[in-house]
C-alpha positions, 0 to 999 in steps of 0.5 A, spaced: 559 471 499 551 468 499 546 474 500 540 474 504 535 471 499 540 465 496 541 463 504 533 464 506 532 459 499 537 454 502 534 455 508 527 453 507 529 447 501 533 444 507 527 445 512 522 442 506 527 436 505 526 434 512 519 434 513 518 431 506 523 425 508 521 423 515 514 423 512 517 418 506 520 414 511 514 414 516 510 411 510 514 406 508 518 403 513 514 402 519 507 401 515 509 398 509 516 394 508 516 392 516 509 390 518 512 387 525 515 393 527 515 396 534 510 401 532 506 396 528 505 392 534 504 397 539 498 400 535 495 393 532 495 391 540 488 396 539 482 392 537 480 397 531 486 396 528 487 388 529 480 388 526 483 392 520 490 392 519 489 395 512 488 402 515 496 402 516 498 400 510 492 406 507 496 411 512 503 409 509 501 411 503 497 417 505 504 420 508 508 417 502 503 422 498 504 427 503 512 426 502 511 427 493 506 433 494 511 437 498 517 436 494 513 437 488 509 443 490 516 446 493 513 454 493 505 451 495 503 453 502 498 447 501 502 441 503 505 444 509 498 445 512 495 438 510 502 436 514 500 440 520 493 436 519 497 429 518 501 430 525 495 433 529 491 427 527 497 422 529 498 425 535 491 424 538 490 418 535 496 416 538 494 418 544 487 415 544 489 407 541 496 407 544 497 412 549 503 408 552 507 410 546 509 417 549 513 414 554 518 411 549 524 414 546 524 419 540 516 418 541 511 421 537 510 428 540 518 430 540 517 428 532 511 432 531 514 438 536 520 438 531 516 438 524 512 443 526 518 447 528 520 446 521 513 447 517 512 454 521 520 456 518 518 454 512 511 457 511 514 464 515 521 464 510 515 463 503 511 468 506 516 473 507 519 471 500 512 472 496 512 479 500 518 481 496 516 479 490 509 482 491 513 489 492 517 487 486 511 486 482 508 493 485 514 497 484 516 494 477 508 496 475 510 503 478 515 504 474 512 501 468 506 505 468 510 512 469 514 511 464 508 509 460 505 515 461 511 520 460 512 516 453 505 518 451 505 525 453 511 526 450 509 522 443 502 527 443 506 534 445 510 531 438 504 529 434 498 534 435 499 538 442 506 541 440 503 545 435 496 547 439 501 548 445 505 553 442 500 557 439 496 558 445 502 560 449 504 565 443 497 568 444 497 568 451 504 572 450 501 576 445 495 578 450 500 579 457 504 584 453 497 588 450 495 588 457 501 591 461 501 596 455 494 598 457 496 598 464 502 602 463 497 607 459 492 607 464 498 609 470 501 615 465 494 618 464 492 618 472 499 620 473 497 626 468 490 628 471 490 626 478 494 632 481 490 637 479 483 635 481 485 635 489 488 642 489 482 645 485 477 641 490 481 643 496 481 650 493 473 651 493 471 648 499 477 652 502 474 657 499 466 656 501 469 654 508 472 662 509 466 665 505 462 662 510 465 663 516 465 671 514 458 671 514 455 673 521 449 673 524 447 680 523 448 679 515 442 674 514 437 680 519 439 685 514 438 681 509 431 679 510 430 687 513 432 690 507 427 683 502 421 686 507 422 694 505 422 692 498 416 688 499 413 694 502 
């Protein structure tokens, strides 16, 4: 069973081959090999092409060159855009110089529409394939960069950073152990000393408050009278 990539490649190859064949046939057969053809006779009725018949041969050579370019540059968009330009130019030139050709069977309008459809199919598939290739390249670049960074990190650890890292870890472990010992010692000291201080302070406050409560306003008056008598 074919996968999507192979199927898209075959569709694009078929479209590109048909476009190149049409340009090659239109360049060789009607314009170079058989000069007395319905297409050439219709075009030669115009005075401009009648005076310059070599323009038909030049157009045939140009179409042959487009066909060869389409086959050689199989993965390029430029020949497709050139084909669009040639088709549009041929359509407008036929409309200007031989408008009666639009009434014939399989005229230039139908051929141009079919070729434009194939060209747009080729362009869309080519764009899709390039997007897939770009995504694969981006993913591959990310994977390679990630693996390279991991490898460099491990290499640095193995060569020079590993002893320094081990020494730093040992120092931090010792510092953490000493800090924990100091904290535990301080906690033990606080548990031994702090219960007495609140009791003493509360006792002093309570005694002072009781002494203040025992005093009466008459005691202050008596003290003042005694001091006055001593002075006398």
